C-alpha positions as CSV (number, residue, x, y, z in Angstrom):
1,M,23.4,51.4,-28.3
2,F,26.9,52.0,-29.5
3,I,30.1,53.5,-28.1
4,I,30.9,55.8,-31.0
5,A,34.3,57.4,-31.5
6,I,34.4,60.6,-33.6
7,I,37.9,61.1,-34.9
8,G,38.4,64.8,-35.4
9,G,35.4,65.4,-33.1
10,T,36.3,69.0,-32.2
11,G,35.5,70.3,-35.7
12,P,32.0,71.5,-36.7
13,Q,30.9,68.3,-38.5
14,G,32.3,66.0,-35.8
15,K,30.7,68.0,-32.9
16,G,27.4,68.1,-34.8
17,L,27.3,64.4,-35.4
18,G,28.5,63.7,-31.9
19,Y,25.6,65.8,-30.5
20,R,23.1,63.9,-32.6
21,F,24.4,60.5,-31.7
22,A,24.5,61.3,-28.0
23,K,21.0,62.9,-28.1
24,A,19.8,59.5,-29.4
25,G,21.3,57.7,-26.4
26,H,24.7,56.6,-27.8
27,A,27.9,57.0,-25.8
28,V,30.1,59.3,-27.7
29,L,33.9,59.7,-27.5
30,L,35.0,63.0,-29.0
31,G,38.5,62.5,-30.3
32,S,41.3,65.0,-31.0
33,R,45.0,65.1,-31.1
34,S,44.7,67.4,-28.1
35,E,42.9,65.8,-25.2
36,E,42.4,69.3,-23.7
37,R,40.5,70.4,-26.7
38,A,38.5,67.2,-26.8
39,V,37.4,67.6,-23.2
40,E,36.4,71.2,-23.8
41,A,34.3,70.3,-26.8
42,A,32.7,67.3,-25.0
43,D,31.8,69.4,-22.0
44,E,30.1,72.0,-24.3
45,L,28.0,69.2,-25.9
46,Q,27.2,67.4,-22.6
47,A,25.8,70.6,-21.2
48,R,23.2,70.6,-23.9
49,L,22.1,67.0,-23.3
50,V,19.4,66.3,-20.7
51,G,19.2,62.8,-19.5
52,T,20.3,61.1,-22.8
53,G,23.6,59.8,-23.9
54,S,27.0,60.9,-22.8
55,V,29.9,62.7,-24.5
56,I,33.5,62.3,-23.2
57,G,36.6,64.0,-24.7
58,V,39.7,61.9,-25.2
59,T,42.6,61.6,-27.7
60,N,41.9,60.1,-31.1
61,A,43.8,57.0,-30.2
62,K,41.9,56.4,-27.0
63,A,38.6,57.0,-28.7
64,A,39.3,54.5,-31.6
65,E,40.5,51.9,-29.1
66,A,37.4,52.0,-26.9
67,A,34.7,52.4,-29.5
68,D,32.4,49.9,-31.1
69,L,32.0,52.1,-34.2
70,V,34.4,54.8,-35.5
71,L,33.5,57.9,-37.5
72,L,36.2,59.8,-39.4
73,A,35.4,63.6,-39.4
74,V,39.0,64.9,-40.0
75,P,40.1,67.4,-42.6
76,Y,41.3,65.8,-45.7
77,D,44.7,67.4,-45.2
78,G,46.4,65.0,-42.9
79,H,43.7,62.3,-43.3
80,D,46.0,59.6,-44.4
81,D,48.4,60.0,-41.5
82,I,45.6,59.9,-38.9
83,V,44.0,56.8,-40.5
84,A,47.3,55.0,-40.8
85,E,48.1,55.8,-37.1
86,L,44.7,54.4,-35.9
87,A,44.5,51.4,-38.3
88,D,45.2,48.7,-35.7
89,R,42.8,50.2,-33.2
90,M,40.0,50.2,-35.9
91,H,40.6,46.6,-36.9
92,G,37.3,44.6,-37.2
93,K,35.2,47.7,-36.5
94,V,32.7,49.6,-38.7
95,V,34.4,52.8,-39.7
96,V,32.3,55.6,-41.2
97,S,34.0,58.2,-43.4
98,C,32.2,61.6,-43.8
99,V,35.4,63.2,-45.1
100,N,35.0,65.6,-48.0
101,P,38.2,66.4,-50.0
102,L,37.4,69.9,-51.1
103,G,39.3,72.9,-52.3
104,F,38.4,76.6,-52.4
105,D,39.4,79.4,-54.7
106,K,38.1,82.7,-55.9
107,S,35.3,80.9,-57.8
108,G,34.2,79.0,-54.7
109,P,34.3,75.4,-53.5
110,F,35.2,72.4,-55.7
111,G,35.9,68.7,-55.2
112,L,39.6,67.8,-55.3
113,D,40.6,65.4,-58.1
114,L,41.7,62.3,-56.3
115,G,41.8,60.2,-59.5
116,P,40.3,56.7,-59.3
117,T,39.7,56.8,-55.6
118,S,38.1,58.7,-52.7
119,A,38.8,59.6,-49.1
120,A,36.7,56.6,-48.0
121,E,38.5,54.2,-50.3
122,Q,41.9,55.6,-49.1
123,A,40.8,54.9,-45.5
124,Q,39.9,51.3,-46.5
125,A,43.3,50.8,-48.1
126,L,45.1,52.3,-45.0
127,A,43.0,50.3,-42.6
128,P,42.3,47.0,-44.4
129,G,41.0,45.3,-41.3
130,A,38.2,47.9,-40.9
131,L,34.8,47.8,-42.5
132,V,34.7,51.3,-44.1
133,V,31.4,52.9,-45.1
134,G,30.9,56.3,-46.6
135,A,28.0,58.3,-45.1
136,F,26.9,61.7,-43.6
137,H,28.8,63.7,-46.2
138,H,26.1,66.2,-47.0
139,L,24.7,67.2,-43.6
140,S,25.2,70.8,-42.7
141,A,27.2,71.2,-39.5
142,A,25.0,74.2,-38.5
143,S,21.9,72.0,-38.9
144,L,23.4,69.1,-36.9
145,I,24.2,71.3,-34.0
146,S,20.8,73.1,-34.1
147,E,17.9,72.5,-31.7
148,A,15.8,70.7,-34.4
149,D,14.5,67.4,-33.2
150,V,15.5,65.5,-36.4
151,L,16.7,66.6,-39.8
152,D,13.8,65.0,-41.5
153,H,14.1,67.1,-44.7
154,E,17.3,65.3,-45.5
155,D,18.5,61.8,-46.5
156,V,21.8,60.1,-45.6
157,L,23.4,58.3,-48.6
158,V,25.4,55.3,-47.5
159,C,28.0,53.5,-49.6
160,G,30.2,50.5,-48.8
161,D,31.3,47.1,-49.8
162,D,30.2,45.2,-46.7
163,S,26.4,44.8,-46.5
164,T,26.3,44.2,-42.8
165,A,28.3,47.4,-42.0
166,K,26.1,49.4,-44.4
167,A,23.0,48.2,-42.6
168,V,24.4,49.3,-39.3
169,V,25.2,52.8,-40.6
170,M,21.8,53.0,-42.4
171,E,20.1,52.4,-39.0
172,L,22.4,54.9,-37.3
173,A,21.3,57.5,-39.9
174,A,17.8,57.4,-38.5
175,T,19.1,58.9,-35.2
176,V,19.9,62.1,-37.3
177,T,17.1,62.3,-39.9
178,G,14.4,60.2,-38.3
179,K,14.5,57.7,-41.2
180,Q,16.8,54.9,-42.4
181,G,19.7,55.9,-44.5
182,I,19.7,55.0,-48.2
183,D,21.9,52.3,-49.7
184,A,23.7,54.2,-52.4
185,G,25.9,51.3,-53.6
186,H,29.5,50.2,-53.3
187,L,32.3,52.2,-51.6
188,R,33.6,53.4,-55.0
189,L,30.5,55.7,-55.2
190,A,32.1,57.8,-52.5
191,R,34.1,59.3,-55.5
192,Q,30.8,61.0,-56.5
193,L,29.3,61.6,-53.1
194,E,32.3,63.4,-51.5
195,P,32.7,66.2,-54.1
196,L,28.9,66.7,-54.3
197,T,29.2,68.6,-51.0
198,A,30.9,71.4,-52.9
199,V,27.7,71.9,-54.9
200,L,25.6,72.2,-51.7
201,I,28.1,74.7,-50.2
202,S,27.8,76.8,-53.4
203,V,23.9,76.6,-53.2
204,N,24.0,77.6,-49.6
205,R,26.1,80.6,-50.3
206,R,24.0,81.8,-53.2
207,Y,20.6,81.3,-51.5
208,K,21.7,81.9,-47.9
209,T,20.2,78.6,-46.7
210,R,21.2,75.2,-45.5
211,S,20.4,72.9,-48.4
212,G,20.6,69.1,-48.2
213,I,20.0,66.0,-50.2
214,A,16.5,64.3,-50.2
215,V,15.8,61.3,-52.5
216,T,12.2,60.9,-53.7
217,G,10.4,57.9,-55.1
218,L,11.5,55.4,-52.5
219,A,9.1,53.4,-50.3
220,R,10.7,53.3,-46.8
221,T,9.6,52.2,-43.4
222,L,10.2,54.7,-40.6
223,P,12.0,53.3,-37.5
224,R,9.9,52.2,-34.7
């Protein structure tokens, strides 16, 4: 089991993933710029957990310092400043980015044009000592925080340049979906995975559902 820091853990995606990881028995540190907000969010999640895992609210810095694995769930606006601030504390650790750089206008959601990069790649550049992996981009926050046992109708696509770090995150994905995550390739593929979330948001709005990504045609072994 890991000690998992969730940077930006008071937002919907961070709280949802924190709940899932703690439910699976991991120790979760919900991070925020405001420790008071972090404690409030952590207490809310802890009240839902019965005999499994733990959730503690702390500052982003304290969370990153104490964790074995760090997950970035911060809004893209301000992403670079937060990652740069925590770079030393994340050195040598697996860092998972589920950040989706999105914009919204009268026509709906769209992926921001970052040029030849992505939020995950920017995180790697800002924290060169970390092992950055992109994953968990496409999971609905509402589904994550729901009472469903596992989100077995979805797959977690995982991209990264370090095979060991990817393997860790692929196994962690099983705590959410009940099946190992899918190796989607190198970290540069985050350029396609991140904006794809805008498509799912658009589908959700049109059909009033919680759509997700499921990959067919793969032979996979379910976790023991």
